[in-house]
N, C-alpha and C positions, 0 to 999 in steps of 0.2 A: 504494500500500500504506500502511496505517496501522499504525505501529509503537509499541505501548506500551513505555515505557521505565521502568526503575526506577533512581532516583538516590538513593543514601543521603544525599546532601547536602541533599535537598529537605525532609526532616523532621528537626527538631531537638528536643531535650528542653526548650527554653524555652517550649513551647506551654502552653496552659491549657485546662482542662475547661469553662471558661465564657468568654463566653456561648455557648450552643448555636448551631449553624449555622456559617455562614462570616462571619468578621468581620475587619476590617483589623487589621494588627499595628501597635501603637502604639509609637513611638520617642519617649520623653520624653512631651511633651504633644501631639505631632502624630501624626495618623493617616496613615501613609505606605504601608500595605500595598496599598490598592486600586489605586493607579496603578502601583506597581512590580511588582505581580503576586505579592505575598507575603500570605498569609492564614493566620489561625488557623482550623482546622476542628475542630468538636466535635460528636459525634453520640451520642445516647443509644441504644445498641444492646446491651441486656443479653442478647440471645439468641445472640450470636456471640462466638467467641473472638478472632478477628482481623478487623478491618474494613479494607478497601481503598477508596480513593477513585480513581475514574477521571475524568479531566478533559481537556478540549480547549480550549486558548486559541483565540481568534478567528484563523482562518487556520492553525492549528497541527495537530499530530498528537495522537492520544490518548496520554495518559501514565497510568501506573498505579502507585500507591504505597500502602503500608500505613501506617495511622495508628499510631504506635509506642507510644502511652501509653493506659492504661486505668485509670479511677478510678470505682468505684461504677457500673459499666455504661456510662460515657461514654468513647468512643474519641476521641482527639484528637491533633493534631499540627500543625506549621507546614508549609505547602506553598508552594514557589516556582513561578514561571512560571504563575500562576493569576490573571490580571487580571479586571477587570469585563468581563462579556460571555462569560466561559467557560462552556461546558456541563460538567456533572458529574453524577455519581451514585456510589452505593456498592455494594459487594458483599462478602459474607462470604468471606474467603479459605478455600480448601479446608483442612480440618483437617490439621495436620502439615506443610503446605507451607512451605518456606523460600524467600522471594522472592530470585531471583538478580538480577544487575545488569541483565539483559535477559531478556524472556520471549517466547514465541512470539507471532507477530502475531495480534492480535485486533481486528476492526473492530466497534466497539460500535454502529455505525449499521446494521449488517445485522440483520434480524429473525432470531430464533432460534425458529423454529416457532411464532411468535405470542407467545412468552414475553417478559416484560420482563427485559432482561439486567442492568440496573442499578436500584438502589433510589433513589427520590427522597429528597432531604433533607427531613425533617419541618419544617425551618425555611427551606426554599428560597423565595426571594422571587419567582421566576417559573418557569414550566414551558415547555420547548420540546417540541413534539410533531411529529415527522416520521417518516413511514413506520411509524407505529404504535409508535414508540420514544419513551419519555419521558425527559427529563433535566431536572435543575434548572439554573438559570442564576444566575451571580453577578451581582448588580445594584448599581447606584449609587442613592442616595436623592436626588440633586440635583434640585431643582425650584424654580422661582421662584413662591413663594406670595404675594409682595407683602405686603399687610397682612391677608391672609385669616386668620381664626381661627374656631373653633367658635362657634355662635350662642347656645347655652344658652337656647333658648326655654323659658319656664316650662311645666310640665306643663299647667296649667289653660288656657293659651292654645294648646296644641298640637292640631293637626288633621292626622292622618296619612293619607297616600295610598299604599296598597300597590300596587306596580307591578312590571313586568318590564322590564328595560332594552331587550330586543329587541322585545317586543310593544307597548311604549308608542309607538314612532315608526315601525314598519315600514310602516304604511299612511298616514302623515301627508302630505298633498299639499303642504304648505308647507315641508317639510324636504327638502333635496336628496337624491337617491337614494343617493349614496355615504355619507351620514350616517345613513340610516334603520336602526333596529335596533341602534344603537351607543351607547357612552358619550357621544360627541359629539352624537348625535341627542337624547339625554336632556336635554342642556343647550342645545339650539338655541334661539334667540330665540322661535321659534314655539311651542315646547313650554313654555318658561318663561312666555310670555304666557298660555297656557292655565292653567297651574298657579297663577300669581299671580292671574289673573282669577277662578279658582274660589274661591280663598281658603284653600287648604291651607297648612300651615306646614312640613311635612316629607314627603319621599318615603321610603318604606320599600322598598328594592330586594330582590326575590327573589334567591337566592344568586348572588354574583358571585365567590366563591372558585373556583379552578380545579376543575372537576368532570369526571367521565367518564360515559359512557352505559353502562347495564347491558347485559350480553350478550343478555338476552332481547329487549330493545328493538332492539338491532342486528340480531338475526335477523328481526325484523318490519319492518325498514327505518324504525324510529322513533328518536327521540332523547329524552333526559331534558330536556325543555324547561324545567321549573321549576328544575333544577339542584341538587336536594337529594341530591347524591351526591359529596361533596367528596373530592378526592385531595390537595390542598395548601392548607393553612390560611393561608399567608402570600402566596399568589400570586393576582392578579386573573385572571379567566377571559379569555383572549385572544380568544375567539370573539365577544365583544361589542365589540371595538374595530373601527374602520374597516379596510378592506382595506389602505389605505396604511400605517396604523400596524402592522398585523400583518406586512406586508412589510418594514417598517423594523426590526422586532425588538421584543423584550420591553420595552426602555426606552421606546419610543414608545407601546406599549400602556399602560404605567404612567403616562406623562405624560398620555395622553388621559383616563385615569380621574381623575387628580388635577385636570386641567383642568375636567372635569365638576363635581367637587365645588366647585371655586373659583367657577365661574359660578353654580351653584345657591346657594351662600352669598351671593354678591353680590346675588341676587334675594331674599334673606331666607328661603331654603328650607333646612332641615336635611336631612342625608343619614343615614339609618338603614339598616344592613345586616341582612338576614335571614341568620343564620349557623347552620351545621350542624356542631356539635361532638359530636353524640351518636353518630355512626357515621362510617365512611369508605367510600370507593368500592371497597374490597377485598372487600366482601360477606362471605358465609359462609366456612367453612373450605375449600371447594372453589373459591372465587373467585380472581381474578387477584391475584398478589402484586406490588404496585407500591411499597410503602414499609414500613409499620409491621409487617406480618406477617413480613417478612424480617429486620427488626431486632430483634424480640422480642415476638412476638404475645401471650405469656402476661402480659406487663406492660402492653402498650398496650391489649389487649382484655380485657373481663371474661369470665372462664371459671369453670367449677365445679372441684371437687376432682379431676376426671378430665381436665381440660384442654378440656372441651367448651365451646363458646361459649354465653354467656348473652345472649340477644337481647331487649332491652327496647324496640327501635326498629322491629321488623318489617322490617329491612333486612339481616339476616344477621349483623351484629356490633354490639357496643356498646363505645364507648371506656370504659376502666376508670378512673373517677374516684376509685377507691380507691387509685390509684397516684399519689404526689406528682409524678412527672415528667409525667404526663398533665395534671394540674392546672396545672403550670408551663407546659406547652406551650400550653394554651388561654389562660392569662393573658398570656403573652408575645405570642401572636398578636393578641389583642384590643388590647393596648397598642400594638403595631406599627401597626395600622390607625388608631388614634386619633392617634398621634404623627406618622406618615408620610403619612397620607391625610386627616387632619383630619375623620375620621368622628365624627358627633354621637351615635351610639347604636347599639344592637344589639337585634334580636329573636331570641331563642334558640329554635330549633326543638327540640321535645320536650325542654324544659329539665329535666324531672324526672330524666332519665338523667344529667345533669351533677351531680346532687345526691344520688346514691345512694351510701351508705356501703359499708363492707366487707361488711356483711350484705345488701347490695342493697336497702336500704330508703331512702326519701326522708328527708333530714335537713335541716331549715331552718337548721341551724348547720353545714352541710357546709363543709369547708376551701375549696372553690371559692367559695362564697358569702361566706365570711369574707375570703378573699383579695381578691375584688372590692371589698368594702366598705372594706377597709383600704388599697387601692391609691390613691395620690394622683391618678392619672390616671383610672382606670376608675370610681372612685366619683363622678366628676363628669359622666359621660355618661348618656344615657338607657338604661335596662335594662328590656327587655320579655321576659317569660317566656311561652312556650306551656306552660302549667302541667300538662302531662300527658305520658305516654308509654304504650306498650302493655304494660308489665310489671305485675306484681302491685303493687297500691297506687299505680297510676300517675296517678290523677286528684287533683291537689293545688291546684286553683284556690282562691286566698285564703290559702295557707300560705307563700308566699314572703316573705322578710323586708323590712324597710324599705329604701327605695331602689329597689325593683322595682315594676313595673306588670305586672299579669297580663292576658293575653287572657281575657275573661270569657265563657265558654261559657254560663253561666247567663243572662246578658243576651241573647245571641244566641237561645237557645231560647225565652225568655220573649217577646221581640218577635215572633219568627216565629209562635209559637203564637197570640198575641193577634190579629195582623193577618191571618194566613193560615189555619192549621188551624181556629181558632175560626170564622173567617168561612166556611170551607167547610162546617162543621157547621151553622151558622146558615142558610146558603143551602139546605142539604139538608133544612131543617125541624127541625133539632135545636137545641141551644143550645151556646154556647161556654163558656169559663171566666170566672171573675170577673176584676176589675181588679187583684187583689192582687199577682200576680207581675209584671205590667206596672209597677205603681207602684214596687215594690221595685227593679226593674231601672233604671227611669228616674231614680230618686233616688240611684243610685250603688252599689247593693248593699252598703250600709254594714255590715250584719251579717256579710256574707261576709268582709270585710276587717278588721273591728275586732279579731279574735282575733290577727292578726299585727301589731297596732299601727299599721295604716295607715288613711288616710282614703279618702273616696270617689274621690279621684284615683288610687287604685291600680287602678281598674277601666278596662281597655282595652275600650271598647265597640265591638262590630262586629256586623253582621248578615250580611255576606258576607265571604269572603276568597278567596285564590287556590284554596283547597281547597273544592270544593262548587259549588253553583249561583251564577251571577251574580244580581244583584237582578232583572234582567229575566226570567231563567229561573225564579226563585222564584215569580213570579206567572204563569208560562206552562206549567209542567210539574208533574204530580203524580209522575212517575217519572223516574228517571235514564235517559239514553240514551247509553251509553258504548261502543257497538259499534265505533266507530272505533279504540278502544284495543287491539283485537286479543285481548280476554279474554272474549269472548262476553257482555259486559255484566255480568260477575261483580264487577268492581272498582268502587270508589266506595261511598259510604254509601247505604243504602236508606232511612234515616229522615231526610228533608230538611225536614220541616215546611213544605212548599210547597203551593201551591194554584193550579191552572190556570184558575180562574174559569169552568169549564164546558166547556172544550175543550183538548185536549192540543196544545201547540205553536203554530205560527204560525196566524193567522186574519185574516180581513178583516171579521169581525163587529164593527161599531162599538161595540155595547154591551159586548162582552167587552173590547175594547181600552180603552174608557173606564174600566172597572172595574180593569183591570190598572194603568193609569196612575195611578189614584187610590191603589191600594195601594202602588205604588212611592213616591209622594209621602208617604204616611203613614210608610213605613219610613224614608225619608231624613230626614224632619222629626223623627221620634222619636229617631233617632240623634243629631241635632244639638242637640236640646233636653235630652238626658239629661245628668245630672251624671256626670263621669268624662272619659275621653280618647277622642274618637271616631276611628274609622278607616274610611275609604272604600276600597273596592276599585276599582282603575283601570277606567274604562269604565262604572261604574254611573251616573255622572253623565250619561251619554249613552244609557243603555238598552242596553248591550252584551249580546249573547247568545252562548252557546256551544252553541246548539241542543240544550240539555238534557244536555250532557256535564258531569257534576259531578266529574270526576277527570281533567282535561285536561293532566296532567303530561307527556304524551308527544306533544302536538300543537303542533309548531312551525310553524304555518300560520295562515291567515285565521280559523280557528275560535277561536284565542286572541288574535290580534292585535286591537288596538282599531281599529274601523272609524270613521273620522273623517267619513264621508259625512253631510252635514247634511240631516236630514229634519224635518218638523214635530214628530214625536214626540221625536227626540233634542234638538231645540232647546228644546222645552217642558221636558224633564227637566233639561237643563242650567240653564235659567233658574230653575227651582224649586229646584235644589240650591244655586245661587249665593245665592238669596234667603234660604234658611234658614241657610246658613253666615254670611251677613252679620248676620242677627238674633242668632245666637249670639255673635258678636264684639261687637256693640253692647251686648248685655246684660252680658257679662263686663267690658267697658270701664267700665261704670257701677258695678261692684262693687269692694270693697277688693281689694288685690293678693293677699291670702291667702285669698280666697273660692274654693271652699267648704271649704277645709281646716279652718277654725275653726268647729266645730259650735256653740260657745257664741254666736257672733255671727250665724250663718246660720240661716235658718228655712225650714221646709217645712210648709205648712198644707194639709191635704187636705179637700176638700168634695165633697158629692154634687151632683146636678143641681139641688137646691133651694137651694144655697148654704149648707147646714148641714154641720157637721163630720161626717166619715165615721164611721159606727158599725161595730162588728165584724160585725154582720149584713150591712151593705152591702158590706163588704170581701169577704165570702165568698159572696155571692149571685150566681151566674152570670147571673141575670136583669137585674142592674144593671151595665151596662157603660159607665157614664158616670162620670167622675171629674174633679175640678178640683184643680190644684196651684198654690198661690200660693207663690212662692219668691223669695228675695233675702237681703239682709243688713241688720242694724240700721244699718250705716254707709253704705248704698248710696243713690244718687240715684234709682234706678229699681228697681221690683219687676216680676216677670213673672207672668203667669197663663196656665197651659196647661189647656185644656179638651179632653178626649178623649171622643169618642162612638164606641164600638165596637159600637153596635147597628145594627139594620136600618132604623130610622126616624129621620127628622129630629126634633130635640128642642129645645124652648125651655128654656134653662138660666138659672137665676137666679145671677148673678155674686155672689161673696161680698163682704163688706166689706173694702175695701183698707185698708192701714195707712199712716197719715201719720207724719211725724217726731214730731208732737206726740201721737200715739196715737189720733187721731180716724180715722174711716173714710170720708172724703168724696172721695178722689181718684178721678178718672174713668179707666176702662179704655179704651184705644185698641186696636182690632184691628189688629195688625201683619201677620198672615198667617193664611190658612185654606188647608188642603190641598184643599178642595173646588174645583170648577171655577168658583166665584163669587169667587175671590180678587180679580181685577182690579176688580170692581164694589163689593166690600165693604171692601177695605183702607182703613183710616183711620176707620171707623165708631167712634163713641164711645158707651160704655154706662156709666151710673152704677152704683155698687155697689148691690146689691139689685134692680136691674132685670134684665129677661130679654133674652137674645139667642139667635138661632137657631144651632144647630150641626147641620150636615147629617149624615146617616147615614154611619158609617165615615169620619169626618174628624177633624181636629185644628184647633182655633182657638188662636191665640197672641196674647195681649194684653200691653200694658205699662201701668204706671201710675206 
């Protein structure tokens, strides 16, 4: 039998309403509470009159106590017999009930008709999940970090690799099976060798906060593989730890996560977390109550004047960033991950929701943004916005303030249009678009970001992401194929700007396969030579396919896991990707450290196929799909020349006059890379300014001088 006890001596008036969560009680200058089992507990629960904490020390019985003090919606008290490793949760005391010294037996481990009997701590550092019952866990932060610290890689040198902890290593043959799909597998030497060999500088992990599966997925026998359904903002997801760590408990899970970060840092790789603070796993008003709804839904969630949820996320609820305590919760969570897990930065899912004011409008001076900018810890990490949500006025690319980098959907659409949908139109006998949008995107979308006072480095350039087609599927499918998701192919975007090159899906036609490979090389090369910050989606460097599924959020299987089987096609794509990443790094290494942030010292000169400056007529004429870009800096040792031929025919292009340090134009261009299948035979060819060189149809030539 489990006997909850009430002991009036366990809560005293010396408690404090801050910090929120469970914290050690300090005696003088020493923290003595965690080992002796004494803790200060503070919870923002404005929706309840009296809040009780139920807790179970390791090996002990459940105990139940009321938090005696309330201040501005924060319930708090000191609790004895509550050491590290204790499970706990909260419940609102029945109105009018006076707690006696002992109460009837309650076994909180027993399911109550599928209902969550205790509420999670919004600041809980770990979550225990057994028999469908969730509890928070009191944790220690002890870990031997050695000399590890955040890497602070400059934005201009950053190359991001978006990946999923589980899918990255589940099928890797050189990683031991017990480590596959785990935090430990992410930092295994075989994985680090791949990442460093590729040349990326940061991994951006899909959500690793504790999350839950939506009921409709459970009914279909599916899971929320991506994890964009957070239930605890301070707790790592235990399902991504090794079985041995999970069996050992939350402390081992936390240590495995920190060990992953430490090993990746040692290899020179930053760790960026994809975080979901826009909504919670509680869903709409008819969803399960696990935390916030039970503590005070009208404060934690955005509602209208009648108490109805305002949903700007498409997930049933939206956290209320018009409420100061919600802003505080998120700032505290972010700071915790930086301080305790040495995280290098964050990508904010549906970031516009975090910046909506009391009128539900996006505000670039929102208290959340101001708080991040003013914070001595958070202002020094990488901040990446997904600059939209699904609410009114939700598209805000280019409007986030200084210190932020935006996912640039304009870039994605421009690159896909030029290399894919335009190509489809041309192959069908029509014509594509002009080179104007492509040129703007590749040069950093300067006009998009200048109104917020930011440079071209505010553009996070991407062509694919977890959401949508992989790069291999972009060139293989005209339509989405999401039947496996159980929604009759209704889910996922219909406008993908993709092109199957003549046949839907897999084929053995060598001509089509060659065209698809060519387009993939063009896309990856364009991504790496563009000004801004590039992001690769995991597996694109190997030609990973999801068989046309562009919304594989619920597919925790081989459809989404990276297939590491080496084939001639995957080897060729990996080799091409490594080559263009290496070129990017070589070029930037030859530029001043603040390139391309200083526009006054940087130059971008545009030429047509005759080596003459581009005219307005050429910019806007869809018949002219050839453009040359000479770029560099006045103080640089090397300049680069990019020649794009988006037409159907091979063309002889007259290279422009290069710029010497003394202002003359006699430096020779050396071909460093062509995306055509002639790269191996043509690399190293030298061409004098004013002379002509061949550029194959639908290819890119990259020179240096």
